Each structure stands twice: as C-alpha cells, then as structure tokens.
N, C-alpha and C positions, 0 to 999 in steps of 0.2 A: 843249333849247335852241331858243328861238323864232327866227323869221326875222330879226328886228332884231339879235339877238345874233350870229347867224351872219354877217350882213352886216358888223357892226362888227368881228368877229373877223377876217374875211377882209381887210377894208380895213387893219386894223392889221398883219396879216401882210404884205400887199403893200407897205405903207409901209416896213416893216423890210427886206424884200428889195430894194426899189428903193434905199433908203439904202445898204445894203451894196454893191450893184452899182456905185453912183456912186463910193463910196470906192475900191473895187477898180479901177474903170476909170481914175479920176483918178491913182491911184498907178502902175498898170502902164502905161497908155498915155500919160497926161499927163506924169508925171515921168520915166518910163523911155524915152519916145520923143520927145514934142514938146518937152519942156524939157531934154533930155539935154545939149545943147550948153552951155546956161547953167549947168546943175548940174555939168558937168565942170570948171568953174573951181574947185570945192571938192573937196578930197581928204579921205578918211577912211581911215586905216590904209594909206595909199599908193595907194588906188584912187580913181578919179574918182567923184564922187557920182552922176552920170548913169549910169555903168556899173553901180554898185552897185544903184541902183533897178531897172534893167533886168534884172539877173541875180539879185539876192537880195531886194531890198526888196519887190517885188511878191509874192514867195512868203511872206515874213514877214507882210505885211499880209493876204494870203489866209488864212493859218493863224490869225491873230488874229481875222479876221472869222468863221471857222468857230465858234470858241469864243464869240465875242460873240453870234452868231446863236442858238446853242444856249441860252445863258443868257437872252437876251431872249425866245425862244420858250417856255422853261419858265415865265418870269414871265407871259407872255401867256396861256399855257394855264391857269395858276392863276387869273389874273384872270377868265377866262371859264368857269372850272370845267370844263375839258376835259382836265385833267392826268391822268396815269397814276398809279395807286396812291394 
C-alpha cells in the first residue's frame, strides 16, 4: 500500500469515527441531558422520552453504532484491499 492510499484510508477511517462519535454524543448528551425537559413532554410506554434517552436510548444507539462501524470498516478494508482473508 503506497503512502497516498494509506493517507486516504486513514482519513476515511477518521471521518467514520468522528461521525459515529457525533451521533453518539448528540443522542447521549444532547437528547439525554440538554433536551431532556422538552422531550419529557412526550411519553413512550408510560416513560418520559427524555428519561428514556438518558437511560436506554443512548445505550441502544451505542450498540447500533458498534455494528454500523464494524460493517463500514469491513467495506473500507475491502475498498483499500487491506481486509482479512
């Protein structure tokens, strides 16, 4: 792998990581803490939506992001021909 490909691979990896972190931060901090009062006006299953995001929603988003990141990295590895097997 030449230097240009290594740089492109690393930049794509960083973009993916930063995107995932922004989504996770927005969901956990933004929806769970900053906008909790506004979201508490909405109820799902008897629980206030702000409480749900703070307690459960950010965990579900984090788990989704793990699988999303793994799938995207597999595609990125194949694109730059650094995949295993």
